[in-house]
Structure formats: C-alpha cells, structure tokens
VODRENMI-891143 format. One record per residue (C-alpha): residue in one letter; y, x, z; residue number from 1. Coordinates in nm, 3 decimals, m for minus. Each point is the difference from the previous one (the first is absolute). Example, Ala and Ser with C-alpha at 12.3 -4.5 7.8 and 13.67 -1.06 7.14 Angstrom:
% VODRENMI-891143
residuo;yy;xx;zz;num
A;m0.450;1.230;0.780;1
S;0.344;0.137;m0.066;2
***
This chain:
% VODRENMI-891143
residuo;yy;xx;zz;num
M;0.000;0.000;0.000;1
A;0.347;0.132;m0.089;2
E;0.250;0.046;0.277;3
G;0.267;m0.262;0.044;4
S;0.367;0.055;m0.056;5
L;0.209;0.134;0.287;6
I;0.359;m0.111;0.051;7
F;0.214;0.166;0.268;8
I;0.305;m0.193;0.124;9
T;0.243;0.152;0.247;10
G;0.346;m0.078;0.128;11
G;0.212;m0.014;0.310;12
V;m0.059;m0.236;0.289;13
R;0.072;m0.361;m0.106;14
S;0.061;0.111;m0.360;15
G;m0.215;m0.278;m0.147;16
K;m0.295;0.227;m0.083;17
S;m0.266;m0.221;0.162;18
S;0.124;m0.314;m0.176;19
F;0.008;0.189;m0.329;20
A;m0.352;0.133;0.064;21
E;m0.128;m0.352;0.073;22
R;0.156;m0.133;m0.322;23
T;m0.149;0.293;m0.193;24
A;m0.346;m0.066;0.146;25
A;0.028;m0.374;m0.074;26
A;0.103;0.068;m0.362;27
L;m0.292;0.241;m0.047;28
A;m0.242;m0.253;0.150;29
E;0.128;m0.275;m0.228;30
K;m0.016;0.224;m0.307;31
T;m0.356;0.121;0.071;32
D;m0.142;m0.300;0.188;33
G;m0.031;0.239;0.295;34
K;m0.051;m0.074;0.365;35
L;0.283;0.092;0.240;36
H;m0.063;0.209;0.312;37
Y;0.258;0.108;0.256;38
I;m0.077;0.295;0.227;39
A;0.241;m0.032;0.291;40
A;0.041;0.320;0.200;41
G;0.237;m0.153;0.253;42
K;m0.103;m0.006;0.363;43
A;0.168;m0.224;0.259;44
Y;0.132;0.241;0.261;45
D;0.268;m0.241;0.122;46
S;0.116;m0.360;m0.042;47
E;0.238;0.088;m0.285;48
M;m0.282;0.158;m0.203;49
E;m0.230;m0.289;0.090;50
A;0.257;m0.248;m0.138;51
R;0.049;0.212;m0.314;52
I;m0.375;0.013;m0.067;53
Q;m0.027;m0.376;0.050;54
R;0.291;m0.061;m0.239;55
H;m0.168;0.213;m0.268;56
Q;m0.331;m0.184;0.051;57
D;0.177;m0.336;m0.025;58
D;0.186;0.108;m0.315;59
R;m0.325;0.105;m0.170;60
E;m0.164;m0.328;0.100;61
K;0.295;m0.207;m0.126;62
S;0.005;0.187;m0.331;63
G;m0.312;m0.186;m0.111;64
L;m0.128;0.316;m0.170;65
G;m0.323;0.020;0.199;66
W;0.054;0.341;0.157;67
T;m0.294;0.143;0.193;68
T;0.154;0.193;0.288;69
W;m0.156;0.305;0.161;70
E;0.167;0.093;0.329;71
K;m0.073;0.373;m0.005;72
P;0.240;0.215;0.203;73
S;m0.225;0.308;m0.022;74
V;m0.326;0.139;m0.144;75
L;0.069;m0.144;m0.344;76
E;m0.325;0.131;m0.145;77
E;m0.198;m0.253;0.208;78
I;0.094;m0.280;m0.239;79
S;m0.021;0.184;m0.333;80
G;m0.347;m0.145;m0.073;81
N;0.136;m0.356;0.000;82
F;0.179;0.017;m0.333;83
N;m0.096;m0.030;m0.366;84
H;0.156;0.038;m0.342;85
Q;0.151;m0.351;0.008;86
D;0.214;0.084;0.302;87
I;0.373;0.064;0.012;88
I;0.066;0.169;0.334;89
L;0.332;0.047;0.178;90
L;0.012;0.252;0.286;91
D;0.308;m0.056;0.215;92
C;0.092;0.250;0.118;93
L;m0.083;0.370;m0.005;94
T;0.262;0.094;0.259;95
T;m0.148;m0.242;0.253;96
L;m0.355;0.111;m0.079;97
L;0.100;0.364;0.053;98
N;0.171;m0.085;0.328;99
N;m0.310;m0.182;0.127;100
E;m0.233;0.282;m0.107;101
L;0.227;0.264;0.150;102
F;m0.023;m0.155;0.345;103
R;m0.373;m0.074;0.001;104
A;m0.073;0.351;0.126;105
E;0.265;0.033;0.275;106
D;0.139;0.353;m0.048;107
G;m0.216;0.078;m0.304;108
W;0.315;0.006;m0.213;109
R;0.084;0.339;0.153;110
N;m0.301;0.152;m0.177;111
R;0.033;0.120;m0.362;112
E;m0.366;m0.081;m0.075;113
F;0.061;m0.356;0.125;114
E;0.299;m0.035;m0.237;115
D;m0.207;0.120;m0.295;116
K;m0.295;m0.224;0.086;117
L;0.225;m0.301;0.054;118
S;0.168;0.051;m0.337;119
S;m0.326;0.049;m0.184;120
D;m0.160;m0.303;0.173;121
I;0.287;m0.228;m0.105;122
L;0.000;0.133;m0.357;123
R;m0.379;m0.030;m0.022;124
A;0.011;m0.362;0.123;125
I;0.271;m0.089;m0.253;126
N;m0.202;0.163;m0.275;127
E;m0.322;m0.179;0.107;128
I;0.176;m0.335;m0.012;129
R;0.156;0.086;m0.337;130
Q;m0.344;0.085;m0.141;131
K;m0.125;m0.351;0.079;132
C;0.293;m0.225;m0.093;133
R;0.194;m0.102;m0.309;134
S;0.333;0.102;0.152;135
L;0.120;0.147;0.329;136
I;0.364;m0.026;0.102;137
V;0.107;0.229;0.285;138
V;0.329;m0.076;0.176;139
S;0.180;0.261;0.210;140
N;0.338;0.058;0.161;141
E;0.251;0.262;m0.107;142
V;0.068;0.145;0.343;143
L;0.038;0.360;m0.111;144
N;0.364;m0.027;m0.110;145
E;0.131;0.000;0.356;146
P;0.039;0.305;0.225;147
I;m0.320;0.064;0.193;148
G;0.149;0.187;0.294;149
E;m0.185;0.222;0.243;150
N;m0.281;m0.234;0.106;151
E;m0.333;0.166;m0.082;152
L;m0.186;m0.331;m0.034;153
V;0.260;m0.144;m0.240;154
F;m0.009;0.323;m0.201;155
T;m0.382;m0.013;m0.019;156
Y;0.007;m0.367;m0.106;157
A;0.260;0.070;m0.270;158
K;m0.193;0.301;m0.126;159
I;m0.325;m0.198;m0.034;160
L;0.175;m0.300;m0.154;161
G;0.179;0.218;m0.254;162
M;m0.328;0.162;m0.101;163
L;m0.170;m0.342;m0.028;164
H;0.283;m0.130;m0.219;165
R;m0.025;0.301;m0.233;166
E;m0.378;m0.024;m0.031;167
I;m0.005;m0.377;m0.052;168
V;0.273;0.023;m0.265;169
K;m0.206;0.268;m0.178;170
M;m0.298;m0.238;m0.006;171
A;0.209;m0.309;m0.084;172
D;0.031;m0.162;m0.338;173
K;0.341;m0.133;0.103;174
A;0.247;0.086;0.276;175
L;0.301;m0.213;0.085;176
L;0.290;0.029;0.240;177
V;0.148;m0.331;0.118;178
E;0.367;0.005;0.099;179
A;0.174;m0.322;0.109;180
G;m0.278;m0.204;m0.159;181
I;0.025;0.179;m0.334;182
P;m0.305;0.196;m0.116;183
I;0.072;0.336;m0.163;184
Q;m0.299;0.138;m0.189;185
M;m0.054;0.368;0.074;186
K;m0.335;0.057;m0.173;187
G;m0.213;m0.181;m0.258;188
E;0.047;m0.224;m0.298;189
P;0.248;m0.288;0.032;190
A;m0.159;m0.343;0.035;191
***
C-alpha cells in the first residue's frame, strides 16, 4: 500500500489553523469518500482546558461530518493500527503532544538520549499513521518566533519542536502557515 499524503499546518495561537485543518480534512474526505478521524492530543489539566476540549468535541459533533475522535495525549503509536487507506486523519496538535510526552518521564527531558528518543518516537508514529491512511494532516503551533529566555526546559521544548517541524516539513507533501485565518502555502502544489 502506498503511503498517504502528509499535510503540515502551523500558525500562531488562535490563528485559525485548526479550523482550516478541519475544513481541509472535510474537503479531502468529500472528494475521496474518505472517513474522518480526529486525533486530539489535548489533556484536561484544568477547568479551562476541560471546557476547551468539550467545545471542540461539541463542534465536531455539530458539524455532522461523522468524525471519529481519538483522545490520545501521548503514545501516538498505540493507535496507528486502527487506520486504513480510506481514512483522512487530523492530528491536533503536535505542540500539545510534545508537551505531554515531555512530561511523562519527570526529569527525563534533561537527558539528551531522552530528547532523541522522544523525537524519533513521535516521527515514527506519524510515519506509521501516514503509511496506513489516505491523508494525514498534522497541526502545530508556531511558538518559536518568541524569545525563549533562560529556562532550560523551555529551551529544550523549543529545540525538540523546531527539529520536529523541520523533519515533518521534509516528509510533507504540503506545508502551510495560517496567519489571521489566511493559509499561506509554504511547500507543495497549490490546490
């Protein structure tokens, strides 16, 4: 089976990237008679995040598009066997997934081998899912344009995220930056 297409969508916080990604997934599903899947990496750490997750779930339900939602805040590879070539999959979002994975091992982030393993595990899981589906859309946040400061943890997070962005864009068929709700294509053929 040929690997599915990979679309990378990034943008600032509240830039409209998730809405754009959902519309892109829905259009692909309609065009190919595909089945929509949503991999939600969010984890409810507080009441605000809990409300946000609920709002996203309600929005997908109200859309009438028949999304199958996978609440998967970490260990993405555990669900890779659930997909097939009819599936259009939206992973929202890489920054949250990385955050969750980074804190699974307490102070593991201080270890260079941990950083390398974490990066390769996330990339491998994305690639495994891509191998099984028709199309995988990965959403991420552009958080690397702000000063990082002196915090070692923030620096480590930014370093890993930057590497993941570069590697995913290399693998991607298309890469888009969403600014103020407007998608700017950075890689790939225009639609």
